[in-house]
N, C-alpha and C positions, 0 to 999 in steps of 0.2 A: 523587585524581581520575583517572578513566580517560578515554581519548579514544575517540570513536566517529565512524566515517565511514558515511554513508548514501547508497546509490545509489537513485535514483527514476526514474520514467518520464517525467514532464513538469513543466512550470512550476507547475501547480497543486499537485502533491505537494511541489515545492520550497518553495513558500510555506507550505503546511500544516506542513511540518517546521520551517521557520524560526520560524513564528508560534506554533505550539502545542507541538510536541515538544521543540524545543531548550530553551526556558526551563523546561519541566516537568522534563526530565531533569537539568538543572543543579542542581535541588534535591536530587538523589540522588548528586551528585558525578560525574556523567557529562557530559563536555563534548562536544557534537556539533559537529563542524566544519561549515562550509557544505555542505549536501547537494549531491551531484553527479548530473547526469543520466547515465543509463546509456549505454554506447557501443553503437551499432548498426552501425558500419562503421569501417574504417581504410583510408584511401587516401592514397598518397604520403606516408606518415608522419604523416598528420593523422587524429585521432580525431573521428568525427562522432557527436554525442550526441542523445539524446531518442528516445522511442518504443521500445516493446518488440517489435521485429520480427525480430531475429536473436539467437540465443543465443551463438554462439562469440565475436563481438566483445565482448559484455558479459562473458563469462567471462574472456577474456584481459585485459580492463581491470581486473577485480577482482583477478586473480592478480598483475598488475603492482603494484597498490596494496599488496597483501599483502607482496610482495617489498621494496617501498620503505619499508615501516613494519613492521619485524620485532619491535618491542618487545611484550612480553607484556601491557602495559596499553593496547594499541591494538586496538579491535574494529571489525568491519565488518558492515553489515547492508543489507538491501534493502527496498524497498516497491514491489512489482510486482503487476500485476493478473493474475488467472487468466483473465479474459476476453481472448480472442484471443491467448492464449499461443502462441508459435511451436512447431510440432510437434517440432522437434529438441531441445526442452528435455528434460533428463534425466528419464526415467520417464514422459514424457507419454503414450506409447501404452498403457503398463500402467495408468496412472491412469484411463483412460476407463471401465474396469470399475467404478470407484467414483463414477460421476457422480451416482448417487442417494444418495451419502454424502459431501456436500461437505466436512465437516471431515476425514474420513479421507482424502479425495482430496488436499486441499491440504497436509495434514501429510505424506503420502507424497511429494508433489512436493518439499516443503522438505527432507525427509530425503535424497532423491536429489540435490538441488542441493548440500546440504552435503557429501555424500560426493564429488561430482564436484569441488568446490573443494578439499576435503581440508585444511582448516585449522581448528583448534578455535576460533579467534578470529572465524570467519565465522558469522553468525547470519541465515539467510535468512528473509524474511517475504514471503508471497504473499497479496494481498488477495482475499477472497471477495466478489463475483466481480470487482468493480472499485470504484474510488474512490467513485463516486456512490452506492454502497450506504450509505455513511455519512450521506448527506443524507436518507435515509428514516428515520433515527432520530428526527427531530423536524421534519417537513415545515413546521411553522409558521414556520420560519426564512425560508421563501420569501416571507412577507408583507413582509419588509424590501425586497425587490427587485421584488415583484409585488403591490402593494397592490390591494385590491378584486378579488382573484382567489380568493375563498373556495371556489368550486366546484372549481377546479383543485387547490387545496391539499387539499381534502377527498378528492379522487380519489387523491392520493398517500398520504394517511393510510389510505385503504381498502386500497390495495395493500400497505402495510407491515403492516397488521393481519392479512393472510392468511398471514404467515410467522412462524415461531418467532423468527427474527432476520432483519433485512434482508440479512444476509450470504447468505441462502438465495435471494434473488431471482435467478432463473436468468440464464444468460449467452447466451440466444438473440439472434440478430441484431436481432429486433424486440421482444424482451421483456427485454433487459438493463436494469439500473437507469438508465443514461444515456438509453436510448431511451424508457423510460417517462416520464422527466422531460421530454424533448423533446416527447413526445406532448401533454403538458399545457401546456408553455411552449416553443413552437417557437423562440423567440429565445434560449433558454438557451445560454450559452457557459461551458464548464468553466473556462477560464482567467480569465474575468471574475468569476464568481460562486462557483466551487467552494470555494476556500479560505475566503472570507468566510462562506459558509453553514456550513462546518464549525466556524469560530470561534464563530459565533452559537450553534450547538448545544452546543459545549464538550466537552472531553475526558471529563468524568465521565459524560455521557450516552452518548457514543460507546462508552466502555468497558463500560458497563452492558449495552448492547444488542448488543455485538459481541464475543463470547467469544474469537474467534481473535485479533482485534486486541488485546484486553486481555491475553491470554497473552503475546503478543510484547512489549508495552510493559512488562509486569511483569518479563520477563526482562532487558530493557534497564535497568530501574530497579535491578536487583540486581547489575549488573556490577561496581560499585565494591566491594560486599560480597564478591562472589566473588573478586575480585582480592586482597582483603586476607587471604583464608584461606590 
């Protein structure tokens, strides 16, 4: 069995990883430790965590973790949103030329991130464009929290149908996945509903409709096999 450490942006991603990813990966001999919020500042020796607002504190925190766990059977990964990514992120400026090619852009950023960390055990993952894109895979899940809101749920379905994959729903301030959900459900709270909605949808559906997420999860599933080679 190999060990895996995951760095995430917020509480919703923590719950998503604990509820869906951790038990799933255990079936493949990959033990995920309790996910950790990314660092965004370090003041007076104390690390402040949560929210993807600064790159350097996050990088330094990951590097410290890599130094503290040098075994070849320990791996590290991330779950970060492309939406509102800080501009000092490696390769960010160059990636803007690929805005009309979302898969190419996010893969380029992941490559730059991996190169900047410089450790083969580090497997970066950046979500296109944010966590809420997953909730468009099957908007009927909103019925559980918003009964008798058929019109609003149909509106989300219509939005999803306009894209090859909900990963492509753009990252504009007013048109991002989260803003489109809030437009239909003004009292939507990511921390209250986000992980539960993803659990209702289920990993098989998310993987089917989210190629980039599926590629990342497939790579994590294979870590134990790779280690055995």
